[in-house]
mmJSON file of the N, C-alpha and C atoms, coordinates in Angstrom:
{"data_MODEL":{"atom_site":{
"group_PDB":["ATOM","ATOM","ATOM","ATOM","ATOM","ATOM","ATOM","ATOM","ATOM","ATOM","ATOM","ATOM","ATOM","ATOM","ATOM","ATOM","ATOM","ATOM","ATOM","ATOM","ATOM","ATOM","ATOM","ATOM","ATOM","ATOM","ATOM","ATOM","ATOM","ATOM","ATOM","ATOM","ATOM","ATOM","ATOM","ATOM","ATOM","ATOM","ATOM","ATOM","ATOM","ATOM","ATOM","ATOM","ATOM","ATOM","ATOM","ATOM","ATOM","ATOM","ATOM","ATOM","ATOM","ATOM","ATOM","ATOM","ATOM","ATOM","ATOM","ATOM","ATOM","ATOM","ATOM","ATOM","ATOM","ATOM","ATOM","ATOM","ATOM","ATOM","ATOM","ATOM","ATOM","ATOM","ATOM","ATOM","ATOM","ATOM","ATOM","ATOM","ATOM","ATOM","ATOM","ATOM","ATOM","ATOM","ATOM","ATOM","ATOM","ATOM","ATOM","ATOM","ATOM","ATOM","ATOM","ATOM","ATOM","ATOM","ATOM","ATOM","ATOM","ATOM","ATOM","ATOM","ATOM","ATOM","ATOM","ATOM","ATOM","ATOM","ATOM","ATOM","ATOM","ATOM","ATOM","ATOM","ATOM","ATOM","ATOM","ATOM","ATOM","ATOM","ATOM","ATOM","ATOM","ATOM","ATOM","ATOM","ATOM","ATOM","ATOM","ATOM","ATOM","ATOM","ATOM","ATOM","ATOM","ATOM","ATOM","ATOM","ATOM","ATOM","ATOM","ATOM","ATOM","ATOM","ATOM","ATOM","ATOM","ATOM","ATOM","ATOM","ATOM","ATOM","ATOM","ATOM","ATOM","ATOM","ATOM","ATOM","ATOM","ATOM","ATOM","ATOM","ATOM","ATOM","ATOM","ATOM","ATOM","ATOM","ATOM","ATOM","ATOM","ATOM","ATOM","ATOM","ATOM","ATOM","ATOM","ATOM","ATOM","ATOM","ATOM","ATOM","ATOM","ATOM","ATOM","ATOM","ATOM","ATOM","ATOM","ATOM","ATOM","ATOM","ATOM","ATOM","ATOM","ATOM","ATOM","ATOM","ATOM","ATOM","ATOM","ATOM","ATOM","ATOM","ATOM","ATOM","ATOM","ATOM","ATOM","ATOM","ATOM","ATOM","ATOM","ATOM","ATOM","ATOM","ATOM","ATOM","ATOM","ATOM","ATOM","ATOM","ATOM","ATOM","ATOM","ATOM","ATOM","ATOM","ATOM","ATOM","ATOM","ATOM","ATOM","ATOM","ATOM","ATOM","ATOM","ATOM","ATOM","ATOM","ATOM","ATOM","ATOM","ATOM"],
"id":[1,2,3,4,5,6,7,8,9,10,11,12,13,14,15,16,17,18,19,20,21,22,23,24,25,26,27,28,29,30,31,32,33,34,35,36,37,38,39,40,41,42,43,44,45,46,47,48,49,50,51,52,53,54,55,56,57,58,59,60,61,62,63,64,65,66,67,68,69,70,71,72,73,74,75,76,77,78,79,80,81,82,83,84,85,86,87,88,89,90,91,92,93,94,95,96,97,98,99,100,101,102,103,104,105,106,107,108,109,110,111,112,113,114,115,116,117,118,119,120,121,122,123,124,125,126,127,128,129,130,131,132,133,134,135,136,137,138,139,140,141,142,143,144,145,146,147,148,149,150,151,152,153,154,155,156,157,158,159,160,161,162,163,164,165,166,167,168,169,170,171,172,173,174,175,176,177,178,179,180,181,182,183,184,185,186,187,188,189,190,191,192,193,194,195,196,197,198,199,200,201,202,203,204,205,206,207,208,209,210,211,212,213,214,215,216,217,218,219,220,221,222,223,224,225,226,227,228,229,230,231,232,233,234,235,236,237,238,239,240,241,242,243,244,245,246],
"type_symbol":["N","C","C","N","C","C","N","C","C","N","C","C","N","C","C","N","C","C","N","C","C","N","C","C","N","C","C","N","C","C","N","C","C","N","C","C","N","C","C","N","C","C","N","C","C","N","C","C","N","C","C","N","C","C","N","C","C","N","C","C","N","C","C","N","C","C","N","C","C","N","C","C","N","C","C","N","C","C","N","C","C","N","C","C","N","C","C","N","C","C","N","C","C","N","C","C","N","C","C","N","C","C","N","C","C","N","C","C","N","C","C","N","C","C","N","C","C","N","C","C","N","C","C","N","C","C","N","C","C","N","C","C","N","C","C","N","C","C","N","C","C","N","C","C","N","C","C","N","C","C","N","C","C","N","C","C","N","C","C","N","C","C","N","C","C","N","C","C","N","C","C","N","C","C","N","C","C","N","C","C","N","C","C","N","C","C","N","C","C","N","C","C","N","C","C","N","C","C","N","C","C","N","C","C","N","C","C","N","C","C","N","C","C","N","C","C","N","C","C","N","C","C","N","C","C","N","C","C","N","C","C","N","C","C","N","C","C","N","C","C","N","C","C","N","C","C"],
"label_atom_id":["N","CA","C","N","CA","C","N","CA","C","N","CA","C","N","CA","C","N","CA","C","N","CA","C","N","CA","C","N","CA","C","N","CA","C","N","CA","C","N","CA","C","N","CA","C","N","CA","C","N","CA","C","N","CA","C","N","CA","C","N","CA","C","N","CA","C","N","CA","C","N","CA","C","N","CA","C","N","CA","C","N","CA","C","N","CA","C","N","CA","C","N","CA","C","N","CA","C","N","CA","C","N","CA","C","N","CA","C","N","CA","C","N","CA","C","N","CA","C","N","CA","C","N","CA","C","N","CA","C","N","CA","C","N","CA","C","N","CA","C","N","CA","C","N","CA","C","N","CA","C","N","CA","C","N","CA","C","N","CA","C","N","CA","C","N","CA","C","N","CA","C","N","CA","C","N","CA","C","N","CA","C","N","CA","C","N","CA","C","N","CA","C","N","CA","C","N","CA","C","N","CA","C","N","CA","C","N","CA","C","N","CA","C","N","CA","C","N","CA","C","N","CA","C","N","CA","C","N","CA","C","N","CA","C","N","CA","C","N","CA","C","N","CA","C","N","CA","C","N","CA","C","N","CA","C","N","CA","C","N","CA","C","N","CA","C","N","CA","C","N","CA","C","N","CA","C","N","CA","C","N","CA","C","N","CA","C"],
"label_alt_id":[null,null,null,null,null,null,null,null,null,null,null,null,null,null,null,null,null,null,null,null,null,null,null,null,null,null,null,null,null,null,null,null,null,null,null,null,null,null,null,null,null,null,null,null,null,null,null,null,null,null,null,null,null,null,null,null,null,null,null,null,null,null,null,null,null,null,null,null,null,null,null,null,null,null,null,null,null,null,null,null,null,null,null,null,null,null,null,null,null,null,null,null,null,null,null,null,null,null,null,null,null,null,null,null,null,null,null,null,null,null,null,null,null,null,null,null,null,null,null,null,null,null,null,null,null,null,null,null,null,null,null,null,null,null,null,null,null,null,null,null,null,null,null,null,null,null,null,null,null,null,null,null,null,null,null,null,null,null,null,null,null,null,null,null,null,null,null,null,null,null,null,null,null,null,null,null,null,null,null,null,null,null,null,null,null,null,null,null,null,null,null,null,null,null,null,null,null,null,null,null,null,null,null,null,null,null,null,null,null,null,null,null,null,null,null,null,null,null,null,null,null,null,null,null,null,null,null,null,null,null,null,null,null,null,null,null,null,null,null,null,null,null,null,null,null,null],
"label_comp_id":["MET","MET","MET","MET","MET","MET","ASP","ASP","ASP","LEU","LEU","LEU","THR","THR","THR","MET","MET","MET","ASN","ASN","ASN","PHE","PHE","PHE","ASP","ASP","ASP","THR","THR","THR","ASP","ASP","ASP","GLU","GLU","GLU","CYS","CYS","CYS","LEU","LEU","LEU","VAL","VAL","VAL","THR","THR","THR","ALA","ALA","ALA","MET","MET","MET","PHE","PHE","PHE","ASP","ASP","ASP","LYS","LYS","LYS","GLY","GLY","GLY","ASN","ASN","ASN","ARG","ARG","ARG","ASN","ASN","ASN","ASP","ASP","ASP","THR","THR","THR","MET","MET","MET","GLU","GLU","GLU","ALA","ALA","ALA","ILE","ILE","ILE","ASP","ASP","ASP","HIS","HIS","HIS","ILE","ILE","ILE","ILE","ILE","ILE","PRO","PRO","PRO","PHE","PHE","PHE","LEU","LEU","LEU","LYS","LYS","LYS","GLY","GLY","GLY","ASP","ASP","ASP","ALA","ALA","ALA","ASP","ASP","ASP","MET","MET","MET","ILE","ILE","ILE","ARG","ARG","ARG","LEU","LEU","LEU","VAL","VAL","VAL","CYS","CYS","CYS","ASN","ASN","ASN","THR","THR","THR","LEU","LEU","LEU","ARG","ARG","ARG","LYS","LYS","LYS","LEU","LEU","LEU","LEU","LEU","LEU","CYS","CYS","CYS","MET","MET","MET","SER","SER","SER","ASP","ASP","ASP","GLU","GLU","GLU","GLU","GLU","GLU","GLY","GLY","GLY","TYR","TYR","TYR","GLU","GLU","GLU","THR","THR","THR","PHE","PHE","PHE","LEU","LEU","LEU","MET","MET","MET","ASP","ASP","ASP","LEU","LEU","LEU","GLU","GLU","GLU","ASP","ASP","ASP","TYR","TYR","TYR","LYS","LYS","LYS","SER","SER","SER","GLU","GLU","GLU","LEU","LEU","LEU","GLU","GLU","GLU","GLU","GLU","GLU","ARG","ARG","ARG","GLU","GLU","GLU"],
"label_asym_id":["A","A","A","A","A","A","A","A","A","A","A","A","A","A","A","A","A","A","A","A","A","A","A","A","A","A","A","A","A","A","A","A","A","A","A","A","A","A","A","A","A","A","A","A","A","A","A","A","A","A","A","A","A","A","A","A","A","A","A","A","A","A","A","A","A","A","A","A","A","A","A","A","A","A","A","A","A","A","A","A","A","A","A","A","A","A","A","A","A","A","A","A","A","A","A","A","A","A","A","A","A","A","A","A","A","A","A","A","A","A","A","A","A","A","A","A","A","A","A","A","A","A","A","A","A","A","A","A","A","A","A","A","A","A","A","A","A","A","A","A","A","A","A","A","A","A","A","A","A","A","A","A","A","A","A","A","A","A","A","A","A","A","A","A","A","A","A","A","A","A","A","A","A","A","A","A","A","A","A","A","A","A","A","A","A","A","A","A","A","A","A","A","A","A","A","A","A","A","A","A","A","A","A","A","A","A","A","A","A","A","A","A","A","A","A","A","A","A","A","A","A","A","A","A","A","A","A","A","A","A","A","A","A","A","A","A","A","A","A","A","A","A","A","A","A","A"],
"label_entity_id":["1","1","1","1","1","1","1","1","1","1","1","1","1","1","1","1","1","1","1","1","1","1","1","1","1","1","1","1","1","1","1","1","1","1","1","1","1","1","1","1","1","1","1","1","1","1","1","1","1","1","1","1","1","1","1","1","1","1","1","1","1","1","1","1","1","1","1","1","1","1","1","1","1","1","1","1","1","1","1","1","1","1","1","1","1","1","1","1","1","1","1","1","1","1","1","1","1","1","1","1","1","1","1","1","1","1","1","1","1","1","1","1","1","1","1","1","1","1","1","1","1","1","1","1","1","1","1","1","1","1","1","1","1","1","1","1","1","1","1","1","1","1","1","1","1","1","1","1","1","1","1","1","1","1","1","1","1","1","1","1","1","1","1","1","1","1","1","1","1","1","1","1","1","1","1","1","1","1","1","1","1","1","1","1","1","1","1","1","1","1","1","1","1","1","1","1","1","1","1","1","1","1","1","1","1","1","1","1","1","1","1","1","1","1","1","1","1","1","1","1","1","1","1","1","1","1","1","1","1","1","1","1","1","1","1","1","1","1","1","1","1","1","1","1","1","1"],
"label_seq_id":[1,1,1,2,2,2,3,3,3,4,4,4,5,5,5,6,6,6,7,7,7,8,8,8,9,9,9,10,10,10,11,11,11,12,12,12,13,13,13,14,14,14,15,15,15,16,16,16,17,17,17,18,18,18,19,19,19,20,20,20,21,21,21,22,22,22,23,23,23,24,24,24,25,25,25,26,26,26,27,27,27,28,28,28,29,29,29,30,30,30,31,31,31,32,32,32,33,33,33,34,34,34,35,35,35,36,36,36,37,37,37,38,38,38,39,39,39,40,40,40,41,41,41,42,42,42,43,43,43,44,44,44,45,45,45,46,46,46,47,47,47,48,48,48,49,49,49,50,50,50,51,51,51,52,52,52,53,53,53,54,54,54,55,55,55,56,56,56,57,57,57,58,58,58,59,59,59,60,60,60,61,61,61,62,62,62,63,63,63,64,64,64,65,65,65,66,66,66,67,67,67,68,68,68,69,69,69,70,70,70,71,71,71,72,72,72,73,73,73,74,74,74,75,75,75,76,76,76,77,77,77,78,78,78,79,79,79,80,80,80,81,81,81,82,82,82],
"pdbx_PDB_ins_code":[null,null,null,null,null,null,null,null,null,null,null,null,null,null,null,null,null,null,null,null,null,null,null,null,null,null,null,null,null,null,null,null,null,null,null,null,null,null,null,null,null,null,null,null,null,null,null,null,null,null,null,null,null,null,null,null,null,null,null,null,null,null,null,null,null,null,null,null,null,null,null,null,null,null,null,null,null,null,null,null,null,null,null,null,null,null,null,null,null,null,null,null,null,null,null,null,null,null,null,null,null,null,null,null,null,null,null,null,null,null,null,null,null,null,null,null,null,null,null,null,null,null,null,null,null,null,null,null,null,null,null,null,null,null,null,null,null,null,null,null,null,null,null,null,null,null,null,null,null,null,null,null,null,null,null,null,null,null,null,null,null,null,null,null,null,null,null,null,null,null,null,null,null,null,null,null,null,null,null,null,null,null,null,null,null,null,null,null,null,null,null,null,null,null,null,null,null,null,null,null,null,null,null,null,null,null,null,null,null,null,null,null,null,null,null,null,null,null,null,null,null,null,null,null,null,null,null,null,null,null,null,null,null,null,null,null,null,null,null,null,null,null,null,null,null,null],
"Cartn_x":[88.08,87.946,88.79,88.266,88.964,90.005,91.257,92.318,92.459,91.724,91.779,93.0,93.712,94.885,95.984,95.878,96.916,96.882,95.766,95.667,96.145,96.271,96.698,98.072,99.001,100.275,100.118,101.156,101.1,100.719,101.328,101.024,99.579,99.05,97.642,96.706,97.074,96.27,96.305,97.472,97.586,96.767,96.8,95.983,94.514,94.077,92.673,92.318,93.195,92.943,92.868,93.745,93.764,92.473,91.908,90.761,89.453,89.454,88.25,87.094,85.967,84.753,83.651,84.012,83.035,82.384,82.459,81.954,82.835,82.771,83.68,83.525,82.297,82.09,82.581,82.261,82.703,84.22,84.804,86.255,86.923,86.402,86.961,86.853,85.742,85.554,86.571,86.797,87.762,89.174,89.532,90.859,90.975,89.93,89.933,90.149,89.623,89.749,91.173,92.072,93.443,94.32,93.887,94.715,95.202,94.361,94.87,96.015,96.113,97.156,98.471,98.467,99.655,100.426,100.167,100.833,102.34,102.885,104.323,104.876,104.05,104.531,103.977,104.665,104.191,104.015,104.898,104.787,103.518,103.206,101.987,100.74,100.771,99.62,99.403,100.486,100.388,99.805,100.289,99.799,98.301,97.881,96.471,95.601,96.056,95.277,95.18,96.27,96.216,95.264,95.288,94.383,92.932,92.641,91.28,90.842,91.742,91.413,91.048,91.805,91.533,90.234,89.977,88.723,87.533,87.697,86.634,86.246,87.205,86.963,86.345,86.293,85.79,84.283,83.601,82.165,81.949,80.808,80.483,80.22,79.384,78.892,79.987,80.177,81.092,82.545,82.925,84.318,84.89,84.268,84.825,84.704,83.617,83.45,84.482,84.795,85.838,87.187,87.434,88.687,88.868,87.797,87.876,88.38,87.926,88.406,89.9,90.372,91.796,92.609,91.963,92.66,92.832,92.258,92.317,93.748,94.652,96.054,96.659,96.322,96.834,96.275,94.998,94.386,95.03,95.309,95.969,97.352,98.066,99.398,99.338,98.347,98.193,97.879,97.033,96.683,97.896,98.758,99.953,100.925,100.953,101.854,101.43,100.133,99.619,99.976],
"Cartn_y":[168.326,169.48,170.609,171.798,172.979,173.405,173.573,173.916,175.424,176.002,177.441,177.856,176.913,177.275,177.807,177.564,178.092,179.618,180.22,181.671,182.205,181.351,181.726,181.116,181.906,181.293,180.543,179.85,179.019,179.822,180.987,181.807,182.282,182.623,183.049,181.896,180.704,179.524,179.278,179.444,179.25,180.282,181.545,182.585,182.202,181.792,181.423,180.215,179.231,178.036,178.386,179.284,179.664,180.354,181.166,181.984,181.52,180.351,179.846,179.702,180.256,180.177,179.411,178.702,177.877,178.533,179.854,180.534,181.741,182.197,183.241,184.547,185.012,186.298,186.294,185.267,185.2,185.049,184.315,184.157,185.486,186.216,187.523,188.473,188.425,189.274,188.923,187.627,187.192,187.647,187.536,187.979,189.488,190.205,191.665,192.142,191.4,191.795,191.726,191.002,190.908,192.07,192.826,193.903,194.893,195.343,196.287,195.726,194.414,193.783,193.628,194.005,193.842,195.14,196.106,197.408,197.24,197.945,197.942,196.751,195.768,194.6,194.662,195.408,195.656,194.372,193.405,192.142,191.386,191.337,190.64,191.38,192.684,193.469,193.219,193.205,192.938,191.55,190.554,189.186,189.107,189.7,189.659,190.396,191.538,192.314,191.593,190.962,190.18,189.002,188.36,187.236,187.711,188.82,189.366,189.741,190.34,190.752,189.536,188.465,187.256,186.594,186.586,186.019,186.846,188.15,189.032,188.727,188.344,188.059,186.68,185.876,184.508,184.472,183.556,183.418,182.673,182.95,182.297,180.813,180.499,179.133,178.165,178.004,176.988,177.339,178.595,178.993,178.734,179.268,179.12,177.686,177.039,175.66,174.739,174.957,174.174,174.495,175.767,176.21,175.575,175.468,174.835,173.397,172.676,171.303,171.301,172.283,172.377,172.79,173.389,173.847,172.762,171.605,170.543,170.202,170.15,169.847,170.938,172.185,173.303,173.254,172.906,172.798,171.668,170.563,169.436,169.833,170.583,171.051,171.944,172.839,173.735,172.953,171.922,171.108,170.354,169.887,169.155,170.055,171.342,172.291,172.592,172.441,172.785,171.795],
"Cartn_z":[181.992,182.868,182.301,182.326,181.839,182.863,182.438,183.373,183.501,184.442,184.652,185.436,186.046,186.813,185.917,184.601,183.72,183.709,184.08,184.151,185.496,186.472,187.815,188.056,188.622,188.962,190.283,190.677,191.882,193.115,193.281,194.454,194.46,193.302,193.217,193.546,193.123,193.476,194.976,195.583,197.036,197.801,197.362,198.01,197.931,196.76,196.585,197.447,197.491,198.307,199.791,200.246,201.669,202.093,201.21,201.584,200.951,200.332,199.668,200.653,200.279,201.092,200.378,199.3,198.605,197.402,197.327,196.14,195.848,194.636,194.171,194.948,195.135,195.809,197.243,198.007,199.403,199.502,198.566,198.549,198.241,197.271,196.935,198.129,198.83,200.014,201.102,201.313,202.331,201.964,200.694,200.254,200.394,200.032,200.115,201.558,202.518,203.926,204.465,203.788,204.302,203.841,202.86,202.303,203.365,204.302,205.316,206.165,206.263,207.074,206.306,205.036,204.192,204.0,204.853,204.741,204.57,203.594,203.398,202.635,202.322,201.582,200.158,199.319,197.955,197.159,197.361,196.622,196.987,198.287,198.718,198.253,198.318,197.854,196.36,195.601,194.161,193.914,194.658,194.52,194.815,195.917,196.312,195.285,194.835,193.862,192.521,192.084,190.845,190.976,192.133,192.376,192.329,192.997,192.979,191.565,190.806,189.43,188.585,188.716,187.939,188.383,189.692,190.183,189.707,189.647,189.192,187.746,186.933,185.516,185.289,186.324,186.218,186.466,185.81,186.059,187.38,188.011,189.281,189.107,188.154,188.039,187.623,186.345,185.85,186.121,185.954,186.084,187.461,188.49,189.836,190.336,190.029,190.501,189.875,188.615,187.955,188.563,188.806,189.414,190.797,191.569,192.891,192.797,191.784,191.61,191.334,190.576,190.282,191.517,192.502,193.708,194.766,194.559,195.575,195.978,195.01,195.337,196.215,195.926,196.728,198.149,198.268,199.59,200.391,199.733,200.41,200.887,200.048,200.419,201.659,201.691,202.841,204.108,203.998,205.162,205.687,204.771,205.192,205.939,205.599,206.244,207.672,207.975,209.321,210.358],
"occupancy":[1.0,1.0,1.0,1.0,1.0,1.0,1.0,1.0,1.0,1.0,1.0,1.0,1.0,1.0,1.0,1.0,1.0,1.0,1.0,1.0,1.0,1.0,1.0,1.0,1.0,1.0,1.0,1.0,1.0,1.0,1.0,1.0,1.0,1.0,1.0,1.0,1.0,1.0,1.0,1.0,1.0,1.0,1.0,1.0,1.0,1.0,1.0,1.0,1.0,1.0,1.0,1.0,1.0,1.0,1.0,1.0,1.0,1.0,1.0,1.0,1.0,1.0,1.0,1.0,1.0,1.0,1.0,1.0,1.0,1.0,1.0,1.0,1.0,1.0,1.0,1.0,1.0,1.0,1.0,1.0,1.0,1.0,1.0,1.0,1.0,1.0,1.0,1.0,1.0,1.0,1.0,1.0,1.0,1.0,1.0,1.0,1.0,1.0,1.0,1.0,1.0,1.0,1.0,1.0,1.0,1.0,1.0,1.0,1.0,1.0,1.0,1.0,1.0,1.0,1.0,1.0,1.0,1.0,1.0,1.0,1.0,1.0,1.0,1.0,1.0,1.0,1.0,1.0,1.0,1.0,1.0,1.0,1.0,1.0,1.0,1.0,1.0,1.0,1.0,1.0,1.0,1.0,1.0,1.0,1.0,1.0,1.0,1.0,1.0,1.0,1.0,1.0,1.0,1.0,1.0,1.0,1.0,1.0,1.0,1.0,1.0,1.0,1.0,1.0,1.0,1.0,1.0,1.0,1.0,1.0,1.0,1.0,1.0,1.0,1.0,1.0,1.0,1.0,1.0,1.0,1.0,1.0,1.0,1.0,1.0,1.0,1.0,1.0,1.0,1.0,1.0,1.0,1.0,1.0,1.0,1.0,1.0,1.0,1.0,1.0,1.0,1.0,1.0,1.0,1.0,1.0,1.0,1.0,1.0,1.0,1.0,1.0,1.0,1.0,1.0,1.0,1.0,1.0,1.0,1.0,1.0,1.0,1.0,1.0,1.0,1.0,1.0,1.0,1.0,1.0,1.0,1.0,1.0,1.0,1.0,1.0,1.0,1.0,1.0,1.0,1.0,1.0,1.0,1.0,1.0,1.0],
"B_iso_or_equiv":[0.0,0.0,0.0,0.0,0.0,0.0,0.0,0.0,0.0,0.0,0.0,0.0,0.0,0.0,0.0,0.0,0.0,0.0,0.0,0.0,0.0,0.0,0.0,0.0,0.0,0.0,0.0,0.0,0.0,0.0,0.0,0.0,0.0,0.0,0.0,0.0,0.0,0.0,0.0,0.0,0.0,0.0,0.0,0.0,0.0,0.0,0.0,0.0,0.0,0.0,0.0,0.0,0.0,0.0,0.0,0.0,0.0,0.0,0.0,0.0,0.0,0.0,0.0,0.0,0.0,0.0,0.0,0.0,0.0,0.0,0.0,0.0,0.0,0.0,0.0,0.0,0.0,0.0,0.0,0.0,0.0,0.0,0.0,0.0,0.0,0.0,0.0,0.0,0.0,0.0,0.0,0.0,0.0,0.0,0.0,0.0,0.0,0.0,0.0,0.0,0.0,0.0,0.0,0.0,0.0,0.0,0.0,0.0,0.0,0.0,0.0,0.0,0.0,0.0,0.0,0.0,0.0,0.0,0.0,0.0,0.0,0.0,0.0,0.0,0.0,0.0,0.0,0.0,0.0,0.0,0.0,0.0,0.0,0.0,0.0,0.0,0.0,0.0,0.0,0.0,0.0,0.0,0.0,0.0,0.0,0.0,0.0,0.0,0.0,0.0,0.0,0.0,0.0,0.0,0.0,0.0,0.0,0.0,0.0,0.0,0.0,0.0,0.0,0.0,0.0,0.0,0.0,0.0,0.0,0.0,0.0,0.0,0.0,0.0,0.0,0.0,0.0,0.0,0.0,0.0,0.0,0.0,0.0,0.0,0.0,0.0,0.0,0.0,0.0,0.0,0.0,0.0,0.0,0.0,0.0,0.0,0.0,0.0,0.0,0.0,0.0,0.0,0.0,0.0,0.0,0.0,0.0,0.0,0.0,0.0,0.0,0.0,0.0,0.0,0.0,0.0,0.0,0.0,0.0,0.0,0.0,0.0,0.0,0.0,0.0,0.0,0.0,0.0,0.0,0.0,0.0,0.0,0.0,0.0,0.0,0.0,0.0,0.0,0.0,0.0,0.0,0.0,0.0,0.0,0.0,0.0],
"pdbx_formal_charge":[null,null,null,null,null,null,null,null,null,null,null,null,null,null,null,null,null,null,null,null,null,null,null,null,null,null,null,null,null,null,null,null,null,null,null,null,null,null,null,null,null,null,null,null,null,null,null,null,null,null,null,null,null,null,null,null,null,null,null,null,null,null,null,null,null,null,null,null,null,null,null,null,null,null,null,null,null,null,null,null,null,null,null,null,null,null,null,null,null,null,null,null,null,null,null,null,null,null,null,null,null,null,null,null,null,null,null,null,null,null,null,null,null,null,null,null,null,null,null,null,null,null,null,null,null,null,null,null,null,null,null,null,null,null,null,null,null,null,null,null,null,null,null,null,null,null,null,null,null,null,null,null,null,null,null,null,null,null,null,null,null,null,null,null,null,null,null,null,null,null,null,null,null,null,null,null,null,null,null,null,null,null,null,null,null,null,null,null,null,null,null,null,null,null,null,null,null,null,null,null,null,null,null,null,null,null,null,null,null,null,null,null,null,null,null,null,null,null,null,null,null,null,null,null,null,null,null,null,null,null,null,null,null,null,null,null,null,null,null,null,null,null,null,null,null,null],
"auth_seq_id":[1,1,1,2,2,2,3,3,3,4,4,4,5,5,5,6,6,6,7,7,7,8,8,8,9,9,9,10,10,10,11,11,11,12,12,12,13,13,13,14,14,14,15,15,15,16,16,16,17,17,17,18,18,18,19,19,19,20,20,20,21,21,21,22,22,22,23,23,23,24,24,24,25,25,25,26,26,26,27,27,27,28,28,28,29,29,29,30,30,30,31,31,31,32,32,32,33,33,33,34,34,34,35,35,35,36,36,36,37,37,37,38,38,38,39,39,39,40,40,40,41,41,41,42,42,42,43,43,43,44,44,44,45,45,45,46,46,46,47,47,47,48,48,48,49,49,49,50,50,50,51,51,51,52,52,52,53,53,53,54,54,54,55,55,55,56,56,56,57,57,57,58,58,58,59,59,59,60,60,60,61,61,61,62,62,62,63,63,63,64,64,64,65,65,65,66,66,66,67,67,67,68,68,68,69,69,69,70,70,70,71,71,71,72,72,72,73,73,73,74,74,74,75,75,75,76,76,76,77,77,77,78,78,78,79,79,79,80,80,80,81,81,81,82,82,82],
"auth_comp_id":["MET","MET","MET","MET","MET","MET","ASP","ASP","ASP","LEU","LEU","LEU","THR","THR","THR","MET","MET","MET","ASN","ASN","ASN","PHE","PHE","PHE","ASP","ASP","ASP","THR","THR","THR","ASP","ASP","ASP","GLU","GLU","GLU","CYS","CYS","CYS","LEU","LEU","LEU","VAL","VAL","VAL","THR","THR","THR","ALA","ALA","ALA","MET","MET","MET","PHE","PHE","PHE","ASP","ASP","ASP","LYS","LYS","LYS","GLY","GLY","GLY","ASN","ASN","ASN","ARG","ARG","ARG","ASN","ASN","ASN","ASP","ASP","ASP","THR","THR","THR","MET","MET","MET","GLU","GLU","GLU","ALA","ALA","ALA","ILE","ILE","ILE","ASP","ASP","ASP","HIS","HIS","HIS","ILE","ILE","ILE","ILE","ILE","ILE","PRO","PRO","PRO","PHE","PHE","PHE","LEU","LEU","LEU","LYS","LYS","LYS","GLY","GLY","GLY","ASP","ASP","ASP","ALA","ALA","ALA","ASP","ASP","ASP","MET","MET","MET","ILE","ILE","ILE","ARG","ARG","ARG","LEU","LEU","LEU","VAL","VAL","VAL","CYS","CYS","CYS","ASN","ASN","ASN","THR","THR","THR","LEU","LEU","LEU","ARG","ARG","ARG","LYS","LYS","LYS","LEU","LEU","LEU","LEU","LEU","LEU","CYS","CYS","CYS","MET","MET","MET","SER","SER","SER","ASP","ASP","ASP","GLU","GLU","GLU","GLU","GLU","GLU","GLY","GLY","GLY","TYR","TYR","TYR","GLU","GLU","GLU","THR","THR","THR","PHE","PHE","PHE","LEU","LEU","LEU","MET","MET","MET","ASP","ASP","ASP","LEU","LEU","LEU","GLU","GLU","GLU","ASP","ASP","ASP","TYR","TYR","TYR","LYS","LYS","LYS","SER","SER","SER","GLU","GLU","GLU","LEU","LEU","LEU","GLU","GLU","GLU","GLU","GLU","GLU","ARG","ARG","ARG","GLU","GLU","GLU"],
"auth_asym_id":["A","A","A","A","A","A","A","A","A","A","A","A","A","A","A","A","A","A","A","A","A","A","A","A","A","A","A","A","A","A","A","A","A","A","A","A","A","A","A","A","A","A","A","A","A","A","A","A","A","A","A","A","A","A","A","A","A","A","A","A","A","A","A","A","A","A","A","A","A","A","A","A","A","A","A","A","A","A","A","A","A","A","A","A","A","A","A","A","A","A","A","A","A","A","A","A","A","A","A","A","A","A","A","A","A","A","A","A","A","A","A","A","A","A","A","A","A","A","A","A","A","A","A","A","A","A","A","A","A","A","A","A","A","A","A","A","A","A","A","A","A","A","A","A","A","A","A","A","A","A","A","A","A","A","A","A","A","A","A","A","A","A","A","A","A","A","A","A","A","A","A","A","A","A","A","A","A","A","A","A","A","A","A","A","A","A","A","A","A","A","A","A","A","A","A","A","A","A","A","A","A","A","A","A","A","A","A","A","A","A","A","A","A","A","A","A","A","A","A","A","A","A","A","A","A","A","A","A","A","A","A","A","A","A","A","A","A","A","A","A","A","A","A","A","A","A"],
"auth_atom_id":["N","CA","C","N","CA","C","N","CA","C","N","CA","C","N","CA","C","N","CA","C","N","CA","C","N","CA","C","N","CA","C","N","CA","C","N","CA","C","N","CA","C","N","CA","C","N","CA","C","N","CA","C","N","CA","C","N","CA","C","N","CA","C","N","CA","C","N","CA","C","N","CA","C","N","CA","C","N","CA","C","N","CA","C","N","CA","C","N","CA","C","N","CA","C","N","CA","C","N","CA","C","N","CA","C","N","CA","C","N","CA","C","N","CA","C","N","CA","C","N","CA","C","N","CA","C","N","CA","C","N","CA","C","N","CA","C","N","CA","C","N","CA","C","N","CA","C","N","CA","C","N","CA","C","N","CA","C","N","CA","C","N","CA","C","N","CA","C","N","CA","C","N","CA","C","N","CA","C","N","CA","C","N","CA","C","N","CA","C","N","CA","C","N","CA","C","N","CA","C","N","CA","C","N","CA","C","N","CA","C","N","CA","C","N","CA","C","N","CA","C","N","CA","C","N","CA","C","N","CA","C","N","CA","C","N","CA","C","N","CA","C","N","CA","C","N","CA","C","N","CA","C","N","CA","C","N","CA","C","N","CA","C","N","CA","C","N","CA","C","N","CA","C","N","CA","C","N","CA","C","N","CA","C","N","CA","C"],
"pdbx_PDB_model_num":[1,1,1,1,1,1,1,1,1,1,1,1,1,1,1,1,1,1,1,1,1,1,1,1,1,1,1,1,1,1,1,1,1,1,1,1,1,1,1,1,1,1,1,1,1,1,1,1,1,1,1,1,1,1,1,1,1,1,1,1,1,1,1,1,1,1,1,1,1,1,1,1,1,1,1,1,1,1,1,1,1,1,1,1,1,1,1,1,1,1,1,1,1,1,1,1,1,1,1,1,1,1,1,1,1,1,1,1,1,1,1,1,1,1,1,1,1,1,1,1,1,1,1,1,1,1,1,1,1,1,1,1,1,1,1,1,1,1,1,1,1,1,1,1,1,1,1,1,1,1,1,1,1,1,1,1,1,1,1,1,1,1,1,1,1,1,1,1,1,1,1,1,1,1,1,1,1,1,1,1,1,1,1,1,1,1,1,1,1,1,1,1,1,1,1,1,1,1,1,1,1,1,1,1,1,1,1,1,1,1,1,1,1,1,1,1,1,1,1,1,1,1,1,1,1,1,1,1,1,1,1,1,1,1,1,1,1,1,1,1,1,1,1,1,1,1]
}}}
């Protein structure tokens, strides 16, 4: 399996895992919708924008689907926190 997480840092992987909608476009849209709620938090805005930029550069088919498999650990971590 191709390890695409090496291009994403831990926080970017967590953002993607939190807002994953099963495909790249819907996930990017979900992440984009949180930007207005991040007013005044430059670090979070930077994190979200970097995550979106990296997702934009990824292909829909093989790239995002492979990345989703790599995100399983992050998703499990998020579920344990709830």
